[in-house]
SEKOLRO-362345 format. One record per atom (N, C-alpha, C): residue in one letter; atom name; x, y, z. Coordinates in Angstrom, 2 decimals. Each point is the difference from the previous one (the first is absolute). Example, Ala and Ser with C-alpha at 12.3 -4.5 7.8 and 13.67 -1.06 7.14 Angstrom:
2
 type atom       X       Y       Z
    a    N   13.19   -5.69    7.80
    a   CA   -0.89    1.19    0.00
    a    C    0.90    1.20    0.00
    s    N   -0.35    1.05   -0.72
    s   CA    0.82    1.19    0.06
    s    C   -0.77    1.09    0.73
END
This chain:
124
 type atom       X       Y       Z
    x    N   82.20   42.64  -66.05
    x   CA   -1.67    0.02    0.60
    x    C    0.16    0.46    1.54
    x    N   -0.63    0.55    0.38
    x   CA   -0.59    0.33    1.49
    x    C   -1.23   -0.44    0.18
    x    N   -0.12   -0.93    0.80
    x   CA   -1.34   -0.69    0.62
    x    C    0.11   -0.17    1.49
    x    N   -1.22    0.22    0.75
    x   CA   -0.27   -0.08    1.19
    x    C   -1.27   -0.60    0.61
    x    N    0.07   -0.81    0.83
    x   CA   -1.25   -0.54    0.31
    x    C   -0.60    0.42    1.44
    x    N   -1.01    0.34    0.02
    x   CA   -1.07    0.48    1.17
    x    C    0.47   -0.81    0.89
    x    N   -0.32   -1.28   -0.03
    x   CA    0.36   -0.86    1.01
    x    C    1.39    0.01    0.73
    x    N    0.82    0.58   -0.74
    x   CA    1.40   -0.04    0.61
    x    C    0.23    1.41    0.65
    x    N   -0.92    0.89    0.10
    x   CA   -0.06    1.42    0.64
    x    C   -0.18   -0.20    1.45
    x    N    0.41    0.66    0.93
    x   CA   -0.51    0.10    1.37
    x    C   -0.78    0.60    0.21
    x    N   -1.04   -0.32    0.81
    x   CA   -1.22    0.73    0.62
    x    C    0.24    0.92    0.93
    x    N   -0.57    1.02    0.28
    x   CA    0.20    1.15    0.91
    x    C   -1.54    0.72    0.01
    x    N   -0.07    0.46    1.47
    x   CA   -1.01    1.18    0.02
    x    C    0.30    1.37   -0.42
    x    N   -0.37    0.38   -0.66
    x   CA    0.30    1.59   -0.28
    x    C   -0.36    0.77    0.76
    x    N    0.28    1.52   -0.01
    x   CA   -0.29    1.01    1.14
    x    C   -1.52    0.01   -0.19
    x    N   -0.71   -0.16   -1.09
    x   CA   -1.45    0.14   -0.06
    x    C   -0.65   -1.18    0.68
    x    N    0.48   -1.22    0.23
    x   CA   -0.61   -1.12    0.17
    x    C   -0.17   -1.04   -0.89
    x    N    0.31    0.46   -1.15
    x   CA   -0.09   -1.22   -1.18
    x    C    0.82   -1.06   -0.08
    x    N   -0.02   -1.20   -0.17
    x   CA    0.84   -0.90    0.09
    x    C    0.76    0.20   -1.60
    x    N    1.49    0.19   -0.15
    x   CA    0.67    0.40   -1.13
    x    C    1.06   -1.04   -0.22
    x    N    0.17   -0.20   -1.44
    x   CA    1.00   -0.74   -0.31
    x    C    0.60    0.84   -1.46
    x    N    1.14    0.32    0.46
    x   CA    0.81    0.93   -0.91
    x    C    0.76   -0.78   -1.29
    x    N   -0.57    0.33   -1.12
    x   CA    0.45   -0.88   -1.06
    x    C    1.15    0.62   -0.76
    x    N   -0.22    1.48   -0.22
    x   CA    1.09    0.65   -0.52
    x    C    0.11    1.34    0.51
    x    N    1.55    0.35    0.18
    x   CA    0.39    1.24    0.57
    x    C    1.30   -0.03   -0.59
    x    N    0.36    1.58   -0.78
    x   CA    1.15    0.13   -0.50
    x    C    1.09    0.21    1.17
    x    N   -0.22    0.17    1.20
    x   CA    1.43   -0.15    1.14
    x    C    0.06   -1.19    0.38
    x    N   -0.93   -1.21   -0.13
    x   CA    0.42   -1.36    0.07
    x    C    0.60   -0.91   -0.88
    x    N   -0.41    0.63   -1.36
    x   CA    0.31   -1.24   -1.27
    x    C    0.79    1.02   -0.69
    x    N    0.67   -0.54   -0.88
    x   CA    0.94    0.43   -1.12
    x    C   -0.98    0.39   -1.21
    x    N   -0.86    0.74    0.12
    x   CA   -1.11    0.58   -0.82
    x    C    0.36    1.46   -0.34
    x    N   -0.31    0.38   -1.34
    x   CA   -0.22    1.28   -0.29
    x    C   -1.42    0.54   -0.12
    x    N   -0.47    0.33    1.24
    x   CA   -1.25    0.44    0.07
    x    C   -0.37    1.08    0.87
    x    N   -0.94    0.65   -0.23
    x   CA   -0.48    1.20    0.81
    x    C   -0.71   -0.31    1.18
    x    N   -0.81   -1.08   -0.38
    x   CA   -1.30   -0.50    0.76
    x    C    0.45   -1.21    0.84
    x    N   -1.12   -0.09    1.06
    x   CA   -0.05   -1.20    0.77
    x    C   -1.28   -1.05   -0.05
    x    N    0.13   -1.18    0.05
    x   CA   -1.50   -0.87   -0.33
    x    C   -0.17   -0.62    1.46
    x    N   -1.07   -0.06    0.54
    x   CA   -0.36   -0.62    1.14
    x    C   -1.22   -0.83   -0.13
    x    N   -0.04   -1.28    0.54
    x   CA   -1.16   -0.61    0.11
    x    C   -0.75    0.00    1.40
    x    N   -1.14    0.35    0.03
    x   CA   -0.87    0.58    1.23
    x    C   -1.18   -1.13    0.31
    x    N   -0.01   -0.11    1.29
    x   CA   -1.15   -0.80    0.28
    x    C   -0.83    0.68    1.15
    x    N   -1.56    0.16    0.02
    x   CA   -0.47    0.50    1.27
    x    C   -0.96   -1.18    0.05
    x    N   -0.22   -0.73    1.42
    x   CA   -0.76   -0.99    0.25
    x    C   -1.44    0.49   -0.01
    x    N   -1.06   -0.94    0.04
    x   CA   -1.08    0.39   -0.09
    x    C   -0.76    0.87    1.30
    x    N   -0.83    1.00   -0.26
    x   CA   -0.41    1.02    1.20
    x    C    1.26    0.84    0.59
    x    N    0.99   -0.02   -0.54
    x   CA    1.31    0.76    0.56
    x    C    0.33    1.22   -1.03
    x    N    0.50    1.03    0.33
    x   CA    0.15    1.04   -0.84
    x    C    1.60    0.67    0.10
    x    N    0.68    0.71   -0.73
    x   CA    1.05    0.31    0.18
    x    C   -0.04    1.58    0.91
    x    N    1.11    0.09    0.60
    x   CA   -0.37    1.48    0.70
    x    C    0.46    1.13   -0.99
    x    N   -1.03    0.90    0.19
    x   CA    0.18    1.39   -1.07
    x    C    1.55    0.22    0.05
    x    N    0.38    0.44   -1.13
    x   CA    1.47    0.23   -0.17
    x    C    0.35    0.98   -1.32
    x    N    1.14    0.53    0.04
    x   CA    0.17    1.01   -1.33
    x    C    1.24   -0.22   -0.22
    x    N    0.10   -0.15   -1.47
    x   CA    1.69    0.04   -0.67
    x    C    0.10    1.12   -0.70
    x    N    1.53    0.66    0.09
    x   CA    0.26    1.06   -0.32
    x    C    0.07    0.05   -1.80
    x    N   -0.03   -1.40   -0.58
    x   CA    0.04   -0.29   -1.18
    x    C   -1.45   -0.63   -0.58
    x    N    0.12   -0.30   -1.42
    x   CA   -1.19   -0.63   -0.42
    x    C    0.10   -1.60    0.18
    x    N   -1.22   -0.48    0.19
    x   CA    0.06   -1.63    0.16
    x    C   -1.55   -0.35   -0.91
    x    N    0.34   -1.38   -0.58
    x   CA   -1.27   -0.37   -0.89
    x    C   -0.48   -1.29    1.02
    x    N   -1.02   -0.31   -0.01
    x   CA   -0.42   -1.24    0.72
    x    C   -0.77   -0.83   -1.54
    x    N    0.30   -1.31    0.10
    x   CA   -0.64   -0.76   -0.93
    x    C   -0.47   -1.26    0.72
    x    N   -1.36   -0.26    0.21
    x   CA   -0.93   -0.87    0.41
    x    C    0.32   -1.14   -0.70
    x    N    0.47   -1.20    0.84
    x   CA    0.30   -1.16   -0.56
    x    C   -1.34   -1.29    0.41
    x    N   -0.23    0.04    1.32
    x   CA   -1.28   -0.69    0.58
    x    C   -0.52    0.79    1.15
    x    N   -1.47   -0.38   -0.25
    x   CA   -0.84    0.58    1.12
    x    C   -0.59    1.50   -0.06
    x    N   -0.61    0.34    0.86
    x   CA   -0.64    1.38   -0.10
    x    C    0.44    0.80    1.19
    x    N   -0.42    1.62   -0.28
    x   CA    0.10    0.77    1.23
    x    C   -0.42    1.17   -0.09
    x    N    0.41    0.81    0.42
    x   CA   -0.32    1.63    0.08
    x    C    1.23    0.64    0.08
    x    N    0.50    0.82   -0.95
    x   CA    1.37    0.76   -0.02
    x    C   -0.52    1.30    0.27
    x    N    0.47    0.73    1.04
    x   CA   -0.19    1.31    0.32
    x    C    1.19    0.87   -0.34
    x    N   -0.02    1.34   -0.88
    x   CA    1.04    0.65   -0.13
    x    C   -0.62    1.43    0.17
    x    N    0.71    0.69    1.02
    x   CA   -0.47    1.19    0.50
    x    C   -1.49   -0.13    0.62
    x    N   -1.09    0.94   -0.85
    x   CA   -1.07    0.11    0.51
    x    C   -1.19   -1.33   -0.96
    x    N    0.89   -0.58   -0.92
    x   CA   -0.79   -0.81   -0.97
    x    C   -0.01   -1.23    0.48
    x    N   -1.03   -1.38   -0.01
    x   CA   -0.10   -1.17    0.23
    x    C   -0.33   -0.65   -1.32
    x    N    0.61   -1.14   -0.40
    x   CA   -0.55   -0.71   -1.21
    x    C    0.13   -1.38    0.29
    x    N   -0.78   -0.94   -0.50
    x   CA    0.07   -1.42    0.21
    x    C    0.94   -0.32   -1.40
    x    N    0.78   -1.07    0.60
    x   CA    0.93   -0.46   -0.81
    x    C   -0.07   -1.58   -0.48
    x    N    0.15   -0.30   -0.99
    x   CA   -0.18   -1.67   -0.15
    x    C    1.19   -0.25   -1.18
    x    N    0.23   -1.50    0.02
    x   CA    1.05   -0.37   -0.62
    x    C   -0.13    0.35   -1.26
    x    N    1.54    0.39   -0.62
    x   CA    0.14    0.45   -1.23
    x    C   -0.08    1.39   -0.19
    x    N    0.05    0.79    1.12
    x   CA   -0.31    1.84   -0.04
    x    C    1.64    0.17    0.31
    x    N    0.23    0.98   -0.36
    x   CA    1.13    0.88    0.24
    x    C   -0.36    1.51    0.29
    x    N    0.61    0.24    1.02
    x   CA   -0.30    1.41    0.67
    x    C    1.11    0.80    0.06
    x    N   -0.03    1.10   -0.19
    x   CA    1.27    1.02    0.40
    x    C   -0.09    1.13    1.16
    x    N    0.84   -0.02    0.84
    x   CA   -0.03    0.59    1.14
    x    C    1.23    1.09    0.06
    x    N   -0.46    1.31   -0.27
    x   CA    0.92    1.15   -0.01
    x    C    0.70    0.08    1.23
    x    N    1.46    1.09   -0.39
    x   CA    0.57   -0.20    1.42
    x    C   -0.56    0.76    0.84
    x    N    0.13   -0.16    1.31
    x   CA   -0.51    0.95    1.08
    x    C   -1.64   -0.64    0.60
    x    N   -0.45   -0.62   -1.14
    x   CA   -1.45   -0.38    0.58
    x    C   -0.13   -1.02    0.96
    x    N   -0.98    0.31    1.04
    x   CA   -0.27   -1.10    1.03
    x    C   -0.81   -1.08   -0.51
    x    N    0.82   -1.47    0.10
    x   CA   -0.85   -0.88   -0.62
    x    C   -0.03   -1.23    1.26
    x    N   -1.04   -0.92   -0.17
    x   CA    0.00   -0.97    0.71
    x    C   -0.92   -1.12   -1.00
    x    N   -0.10   -1.30    0.55
    x   CA   -0.57   -0.86   -0.94
    x    C   -0.68   -0.89    0.87
    x    N   -1.43   -0.55    0.11
    x   CA   -0.55   -0.73    0.95
    x    C   -0.25   -1.33   -0.99
    x    N   -0.11   -1.47    0.53
    x   CA   -0.33   -1.10   -0.61
    x    C   -1.51   -0.01    0.36
    x    N   -0.79    0.10   -1.23
    x   CA   -1.48   -0.20    0.54
    x    C   -0.64   -1.19   -0.44
    x    N    0.71   -0.96   -0.60
    x   CA   -0.07   -1.36   -0.27
    x    C    0.11   -1.11    1.01
    x    N   -0.42   -1.10   -0.59
    x   CA    0.36   -1.12    1.09
    x    C    1.11   -0.80   -0.38
    x    N    1.04    0.51   -0.93
    x   CA    1.36   -0.71   -0.28
    x    C    0.68    1.05    0.09
    x    N    1.35   -0.37    0.09
    x   CA    1.17    1.18    0.20
    x    C   -0.21    0.91   -1.37
    x    N    0.24    1.06    0.49
    x   CA    0.10    1.30   -1.05
    x    C    1.73   -0.35   -0.63
    x    N    0.28   -0.11   -1.13
    x   CA    1.30    0.11   -0.42
    x    C    0.46    0.68   -1.21
    x    N    1.10    0.97    0.23
    x   CA    0.26    1.13   -0.88
    x    C    1.32    0.14   -0.19
    x    N    0.46    0.55   -1.38
    x   CA    1.36    0.35    0.12
    x    C    0.08    1.77    0.13
    x    N    1.14    0.17    0.76
    x   CA    0.15    1.36    0.05
    x    C    1.28    0.49   -0.80
    x    N   -0.23    0.95   -0.96
    x   CA    1.38    0.47   -0.79
    x    C    0.12    1.13    0.66
    x    N    1.35    0.62    0.24
    x   CA    0.14    1.28    0.88
    x    C    1.20    0.74   -0.84
    x    N   -0.17    1.01   -0.56
    x   CA    0.70    0.73   -0.94
    x    C    0.19    1.45    0.44
    x    N    1.38    0.32    0.21
    x   CA    1.03   -0.74    0.07
    x    C    0.06   -1.03    1.40
    x    N    0.78   -1.11   -0.14
    x   CA    0.11   -1.20    0.86
    x    C   -0.34    0.55    1.38
    x    N   -0.72   -0.82    0.85
    x   CA   -0.56    0.37    1.45
    x    C    1.30   -0.07    0.95
    x    N    0.04    1.25    0.57
    x   CA    0.95    0.08    1.17
    x    C   -0.93    0.36    1.06
    x    N    0.68   -0.46    1.44
    x   CA   -0.60    0.06    1.17
    x    C   -0.31    1.79    0.28
    x    N    0.87    0.62   -0.56
    x   CA   -0.10    1.65    0.41
    x    C   -1.07    0.40   -0.81
    x    N   -0.66   -0.47   -1.00
    x   CA   -0.92    0.54   -0.82
    x    C   -1.59   -0.29    0.48
    x    N   -0.16   -1.11    1.01
    x   CA   -1.13   -0.19    0.44
    x    C   -0.13    0.35    1.47
    x    N   -1.39    0.51    0.11
    x   CA   -0.43    0.30    1.17
    x    C   -1.46   -0.53    0.43
    x    N    0.21   -0.56    1.19
    x   CA   -1.15   -0.76    0.50
    x    C   -0.96    0.98    0.62
    x    N   -1.31   -0.08   -0.54
    x   CA   -0.74    0.86    1.00
    x    C   -0.58    1.18   -0.95
    x    N   -0.53    1.03    0.24
    x   CA   -0.63    0.89   -0.91
    x    C    0.75    1.43    0.04
    x    N    1.28    0.14    0.56
    x   CA    0.84    1.04    0.18
    x    C    0.20    0.59   -1.22
    x    N    0.85    1.29   -0.38
    x   CA    0.32    0.50   -0.88
    x    C    1.37   -0.74   -0.82
    x    N   -0.29    0.08   -1.43
    x   CA    0.79   -0.60   -0.86
    x    C    1.30    0.61    0.17
    x    N    0.91   -0.63   -0.44
    x   CA    1.42    0.46    0.17
    x    C    0.66    0.27   -1.39
END
């Protein structure tokens, strides 16, 4: 059985400015998975930088509330919601609540630096 505790995962600031703890990545664990799983936090009043991934991503909102922007669309998000972000879409998330906005990021295939572009430039 494989189990990993979020508290044991080092926190770092991602390229988009969110606070990330990477829970699962097939390059870092002896697991047969295609996807990666990270826990993200955006403080109150803050937002991630606009960015795009060349692969698909799903956000699952754990706590808080915010506005998720995907290309020209904006949608309020709250605890318990999952949102699919298609490959190549420009995305950002803003915390519009009083507490931290916490969510899971599932990237398939697993996140790699070369898949991500910060800003609204062309997708790769």
